[in-house]
C-alpha positions, 0 to 999 in steps of 0.5 A: 471580167467584172468591175470588182476583178478589174479593181482587184487587179489594179490594187495588186498591180500598184502594190506589186503584189502577186496575191491576185491569181491573175497576176501570176498568169503567163502573158500568152494566157492573159492574151488569150483571155483578153481577146475574148473580153468585151472591148470596154473591159479590155480598155478598162484592163489597160488602165489597171496598172503599168504592167498590163498596159502594153499587153492590153494596147498591143497591136497583136491583141487588137488585131485579134479583137478585129478578127473576132468582131469583123471576121478573118476575111475582112482583116486579111483584106484590110491588110492586103490594101495597106502597105504600111499596116495598121495600128489596130487599136486606133483603127478599131476606135475610128470604126466604132466612132465613124463620123465621115466618108470620103467620095471619089469619082472613078475615072475613065482609064482611057478615052477608048474604053467602053463604059456602061451607059447611064441607067437606074434600077440595075444591079451592081455586085462585088464578087471574087474581086470583080464588079458585075453590073447588069441591066436597068432602065435608061432614057426613054423608059427602055430596059437594058440587057447588058452585063459588064465586069470590072476587076478591082485591084486591092492595091488601087481601088480607084482604077478599074476598066469595064468589060462588056460581056455579050450575052443577051440573057437574062432578058432585059429588065430593071427593078430586079435583084441580084445577090452574091452567094459565095462565088455565085450571083442569084438574080430574081424578077424585074420589069421590062419596058412593056410593064411585064413582071418576071419571077424567073431565077438566074445564076451566074459565076465570074471566073478569074478571066472575067468570063461570066455566064448566066443560066436559068436555075431550076427551082421547081413548081413553087415560085414567088409571084412576078414582081419588080422593085422588091428587095433581097439579100443572102442569109446564111451560106445558101439562102436568099430572102426576097420581100415586097415589090410591085406585082401585077397591075401595080399592086405593092406586095408584102410577102416574104419568100426564102430560096434554099439552094442545093449543095451543088448550087444547081437547083433551089426551092422557094418557100413562102415565109408567113409571119404575124406581124409582118412589114406592110406592103412596099417597094423600093426598100432595102433588105440587108443581112446583119448576122447569119440568121437576121435581116434588117428591112428599111424604108420604101414606098407603101401602098398609100404612096407614102415613103417610110422610115420603119425598121423591121428585123427578120429573125430566122431560127431553126424552129421559128421565122418571124418579123419583129418591128423595131421602134426608135426614139429619134428626138435626140437624132439631128436631121432625123426628119429626113430619114424616110426614103425610097430607092436608097442603098443600104450596104453593110460595111466595116464594123457592123454599120449599115451605110444608107445613101440617097433615095427620095422622099414623098415629093420625089425630092432626091437625096444626097445624104449618108446615114450610118445605122449601127446594127450592133445595137440590135440584140442577137437574141431575146427579141420577141414579137410584135415589136421592141423599142431601142435608143435611136441616138445610139444607133443612128448618125448622119455622116459628114462628106469630104471631098467630092459630093455626088449629085442627089440620086435615087434607085442607084446601086451600091456594093462593098468590097471584101474589106468593108472599107470601100463602097462602090456606087453607080447610076441612078436617077439624078438631079440636074438639067434634063437632056433635050431627049429626056421626054420622060422628065427623068435624068439617068446617071452614068458615073461610078464613084467610090465611098471610102470610110474616113479612118484617119490612117 
């Protein structure tokens, strides 16, 4: 609806006239039109006249808008987590204006419960209502090979109990990636405590009885080079993208590979994606899928050991696959000088925000700040390589923290539940007094905490 159309509706509504065709539409037809309009147009429509205000501000309409914007699975998960329901228009506005997060420590349910030991560079995933934790590095530079699961009750996100799964496979490692694809987990690469790099691909599925089994995935003869501290994400329904990392002899890599899984998920095929330009070599960065065909890369440590804050978009179309660098003007973004980081987490949350937390700078100073990056500011189409410039002040904001404040940390892990409202974070290398046995000078965190979006509900 154009501004002219809205003005015409307003005039007709105030005069009580039925000369404007839209005034004669049935309410269900108006509803069908409104929920397809851009949000700003709906808000404008609500101000045209009293007759339309109730419809344009109704819970039914705004729940439909939330379904369109966030997806039906997210809306159903939000409804399941709230006994009293939502004022959907208010919820949408609070998500769009997100400015705060609240952190909660997940307590140990009882003194006899087993807990994962402190670690960093492990993997943590949310799949079929379970948290799954695997591997990582620990005190003394050793690797771990344990797998843990914990059921997440939608009615109480702050209580869960870990269960150790005695498997022994995959072999112990840290700096690997583990990605959710449907109800499966796909694990790739990593490094062990002898410095050996892996390039094996594993698959696992969690059942409703917390049973989990890993198996080596058949991927044929073409395999990415060995690496750890790389980044990965799922794109589409059956594709995994990996980029960069630390390869043999400590060399930082800048290559991009795509794993296409078979329909039955019993095999896959790796293919290298070659694009000019492409992101420079790096490690400890993040890859996040923001749409079915677009992936955002952020930060990491470059070949010169410098810590980065650059943003790249991988755009995968049917006939072209290309990297595009996105430049931001940060002069009107407070505290933007703290954005460069490595070993951070980047999690896509409710409303299309990328929640970035922690990491460390070029001097290995660890961070405890939260940033929100609005991926909706990146156009879905029409971007052309090699680069585009976008407004930084509309895309980036530093969030306030309420309640518990976690220790500064890096190389922790994070994942989000189905609603997109709750983010679980665990482990990492943390600031604080060193333990007497920590001869390496590193301290590892063992706490699990939850980050909740502050929505004023």
